[in-house]
SEFIDREN-848412 format. One record per residue (C-alpha): residue number from 1; x, z, y; residue in one letter. Coordinates in Angstrom, 2 decimals. Each point is the difference from the previous one (the first is absolute). Layout:
<node num="NUM" east="X" up="Z" north="Y" residuo="a"/>
...
This chain:
<node num="1" east="27.43" up="-7.87" north="18.09" residuo="m"/>
<node num="2" east="1.74" up="3.28" north="-0.74" residuo="a"/>
<node num="3" east="-3.34" up="1.65" north="-0.81" residuo="i"/>
<node num="4" east="-0.91" up="-2.83" north="-2.38" residuo="i"/>
<node num="5" east="3.45" up="0.15" north="-1.58" residuo="a"/>
<node num="6" east="-0.15" up="3.77" north="-0.33" residuo="g"/>
<node num="7" east="-3.47" up="0.01" north="-1.49" residuo="m"/>
<node num="8" east="-0.30" up="-3.12" north="-2.15" residuo="y"/>
<node num="9" east="3.45" up="-1.27" north="-0.99" residuo="r"/>
<node num="10" east="1.29" up="-1.07" north="-2.49" residuo="p"/>
<node num="11" east="-2.64" up="-2.68" north="-0.43" residuo="f"/>
<node num="12" east="-0.68" up="-1.45" north="-3.44" residuo="l"/>
<node num="13" east="2.05" up="-3.15" north="0.68" residuo="w"/>
<node num="14" east="3.01" up="2.11" north="1.03" residuo="e"/>
<node num="15" east="0.27" up="1.72" north="-3.39" residuo="a"/>
<node num="16" east="3.34" up="-0.57" north="-1.73" residuo="r"/>
<node num="17" east="-0.36" up="2.50" north="-2.86" residuo="n"/>
<node num="18" east="-2.79" up="1.85" north="-1.86" residuo="p"/>
<node num="19" east="0.19" up="3.11" north="2.20" residuo="v"/>
<node num="20" east="-0.41" up="-2.09" north="3.16" residuo="m"/>
<node num="21" east="-2.90" up="-1.81" north="-1.67" residuo="l"/>
<node num="22" east="-1.77" up="3.31" north="-0.62" residuo="i"/>
<node num="23" east="0.62" up="1.02" north="3.59" residuo="s"/>
<node num="24" east="-1.24" up="-3.40" north="1.15" residuo="g"/>
<node num="25" east="-3.21" up="0.44" north="-2.01" residuo="l"/>
<node num="26" east="-0.51" up="3.43" north="1.57" residuo="e"/>
<node num="27" east="0.52" up="-1.47" north="3.46" residuo="n"/>
<node num="28" east="-2.33" up="-2.91" north="-0.75" residuo="f"/>
<node num="29" east="-2.76" up="2.42" north="-1.02" residuo="i"/>
<node num="30" east="0.63" up="2.05" north="3.13" residuo="l"/>
<node num="31" east="-0.14" up="-3.13" north="2.17" residuo="l"/>
<node num="32" east="-3.22" up="-1.22" north="-1.63" residuo="m"/>
<node num="33" east="-1.56" up="3.45" north="0.39" residuo="m"/>
<node num="34" east="0.91" up="0.01" north="3.70" residuo="t"/>
<node num="35" east="-1.34" up="-3.50" north="0.61" residuo="l"/>
<node num="36" east="-3.18" up="0.75" north="-1.96" residuo="w"/>
<node num="37" east="-0.55" up="3.11" north="2.10" residuo="l"/>
<node num="38" east="0.54" up="-1.91" north="3.24" residuo="l"/>
<node num="39" east="-2.42" up="-2.73" north="-1.09" residuo="l"/>
<node num="40" east="-2.60" up="2.43" north="-1.26" residuo="k"/>
<node num="41" east="0.07" up="2.30" north="3.04" residuo="l"/>
<node num="42" east="0.75" up="-2.68" north="2.56" residuo="k"/>
<node num="43" east="2.79" up="0.77" north="2.43" residuo="v"/>
<node num="44" east="-2.13" up="1.88" north="2.54" residuo="i"/>
<node num="45" east="-1.55" up="2.40" north="-2.53" residuo="r"/>
<node num="46" east="3.44" up="0.47" north="-1.60" residuo="f"/>
<node num="47" east="1.37" up="1.33" north="3.29" residuo="f"/>
<node num="48" east="-3.20" up="1.96" north="0.72" residuo="q"/>
<node num="49" east="0.45" up="1.87" north="-3.27" residuo="y"/>
<node num="50" east="3.64" up="0.69" north="0.74" residuo="i"/>
<node num="51" east="-0.63" up="1.33" north="3.51" residuo="f"/>
<node num="52" east="-3.06" up="2.03" north="-1.05" residuo="s"/>
<node num="53" east="1.92" up="2.22" north="-2.42" residuo="d"/>
<node num="54" east="3.15" up="1.90" north="1.04" residuo="p"/>
<node num="55" east="1.35" up="0.04" north="-3.56" residuo="i"/>
<node num="56" east="-0.35" up="-3.77" north="-0.31" residuo="l"/>
<node num="57" east="1.58" up="-0.47" north="3.40" residuo="l"/>
<node num="58" east="2.97" up="2.17" north="-0.94" residuo="f"/>
<node num="59" east="0.39" up="-1.71" north="-3.38" residuo="s"/>
<node num="60" east="-0.06" up="-3.50" north="1.41" residuo="m"/>
<node num="61" east="2.34" up="0.79" north="2.91" residuo="i"/>
<node num="62" east="2.41" up="1.74" north="-2.37" residuo="f"/>
<node num="63" east="-0.15" up="-2.92" north="-2.42" residuo="t"/>
<node num="64" east="0.57" up="-2.63" north="2.69" residuo="i"/>
<node num="65" east="2.94" up="1.81" north="1.61" residuo="f"/>
<node num="66" east="1.53" up="0.92" north="-3.34" residuo="f"/>
<node num="67" east="-0.33" up="-3.54" north="-1.35" residuo="m"/>
<node num="68" east="1.48" up="-1.41" north="3.20" residuo="f"/>
<node num="69" east="3.03" up="2.29" north="-0.35" residuo="a"/>
<node num="70" east="0.41" up="-0.79" north="-3.71" residuo="v"/>
<node num="71" east="-0.42" up="-3.73" north="0.58" residuo="g"/>
<node num="72" east="2.62" up="0.00" north="2.74" residuo="m"/>
<node num="73" east="2.48" up="2.23" north="-1.81" residuo="a"/>
<node num="74" east="0.17" up="-1.49" north="-3.47" residuo="s"/>
<node num="75" east="0.66" up="-3.55" north="-1.11" residuo="a"/>
<node num="76" east="0.50" up="0.90" north="-3.65" residuo="n"/>
<node num="77" east="-3.26" up="-0.21" north="-1.98" residuo="f"/>
<node num="78" east="0.94" up="2.91" north="-2.27" residuo="g"/>
<node num="79" east="0.54" up="2.29" north="2.97" residuo="a"/>
<node num="80" east="-3.10" up="-1.35" north="1.70" residuo="l"/>
<node num="81" east="-2.18" up="0.90" north="-2.99" residuo="v"/>
<node num="82" east="1.42" up="3.53" north="-0.13" residuo="r"/>
<node num="83" east="-0.05" up="0.67" north="3.74" residuo="y"/>
<node num="84" east="-3.66" up="-0.84" north="0.47" residuo="r"/>
<node num="85" east="-1.23" up="2.43" north="-2.66" residuo="i"/>
<node num="86" east="-0.78" up="2.84" north="2.51" residuo="p"/>
<node num="87" east="-2.42" up="-2.23" north="1.93" residuo="a"/>
<node num="88" east="-1.92" up="-1.39" north="-2.98" residuo="m"/>
<node num="89" east="-2.24" up="3.07" north="-0.60" residuo="p"/>
<node num="90" east="-1.00" up="-0.01" north="3.66" residuo="f"/>
<node num="91" east="-0.82" up="-3.69" north="-0.03" residuo="f"/>
<node num="92" east="-1.85" up="0.07" north="-3.33" residuo="a"/>
<node num="93" east="-2.01" up="3.06" north="1.04" residuo="a"/>
<node num="94" east="-0.91" up="-1.73" north="3.27" residuo="s"/>
<node num="95" east="-1.21" up="-3.09" north="-1.83" residuo="v"/>
<node num="96" east="-2.15" up="2.01" north="-2.40" residuo="f"/>
<node num="97" east="-1.43" up="2.19" north="2.78" residuo="i"/>
<node num="98" east="-0.98" up="-3.10" north="1.97" residuo="m"/>
<node num="99" east="-1.62" up="-1.52" north="-3.08" residuo="l"/>
<node num="100" east="-1.94" up="3.21" north="-0.57" residuo="d"/>
<node num="101" east="-1.18" up="0.03" north="3.62" residuo="k"/>
<node num="102" east="-1.07" up="-3.62" north="-0.32" residuo="y"/>
<node num="103" east="-1.93" up="0.74" north="-3.22" residuo="n"/>
<node num="104" east="-1.75" up="2.94" north="1.68" residuo="q"/>
<node num="105" east="-0.88" up="-2.26" north="2.93" residuo="y"/>
<node num="106" east="-1.46" up="-2.64" north="-2.32" residuo="k"/>
<node num="107" east="-2.03" up="2.58" north="-1.93" residuo="k"/>
<node num="108" east="-1.38" up="1.40" north="3.24" residuo="a"/>
<node num="109" east="-1.11" up="-3.50" north="0.99" residuo="q"/>
<node num="110" east="-1.62" up="-0.65" north="-3.37" residuo="e"/>
<node num="111" east="-1.93" up="3.27" north="-0.01" residuo="l"/>
<node num="112" east="-2.42" up="-0.88" north="2.85" residuo="p"/>
<node num="113" east="-0.64" up="-3.40" north="-1.60" residuo="e"/>
<node num="114" east="-0.95" up="1.66" north="-3.29" residuo="k"/>
<node num="115" east="-2.29" up="2.45" north="1.79" residuo="e"/>
<node num="116" east="-1.72" up="-2.88" north="1.80" residuo="e"/>
<node num="117" east="-0.48" up="-1.84" north="-3.30" residuo="d"/>
<node num="118" east="-1.51" up="3.12" north="-1.59" residuo="e"/>
<node num="119" east="-2.40" up="0.44" north="2.93" residuo="e"/>
<node num="120" east="-1.09" up="-3.63" north="-0.29" residuo="e"/>
<node num="121" east="-0.64" up="0.45" north="-3.73" residuo="e"/>
<node num="122" east="-2.12" up="3.11" north="0.67" residuo="r"/>
<node num="123" east="-2.03" up="-1.84" north="2.61" residuo="e"/>
<node num="124" east="-0.66" up="-2.86" north="-2.41" residuo="e"/>
<node num="125" east="-1.31" up="2.36" north="-2.68" residuo="e"/>
């Protein structure tokens, strides 16, 4: 729970003023991006990508430990938002690197299919 609190709180329904609402929107987008990535990659491929790249592994371990510490140490939402700033670039970079790896994987799968289609068209002519 501390990792979830450190990473994604305040939630939208916890907003009491405009600044908390903006932070809640940011956290909502971050949560949706994380869930979308998990659904798109599936859980097994998500962890395969993390463990296949030392930079991703470092970034995710740093983010998890940092968010755990921040989530445990701060109950005030204002402090929570400020304290987690050092981990956000690592987490965001990890998400975008994994998306790039996934896109490269999909393109590599599509390439042989296109080559097979082109060969079939040549044979028909």
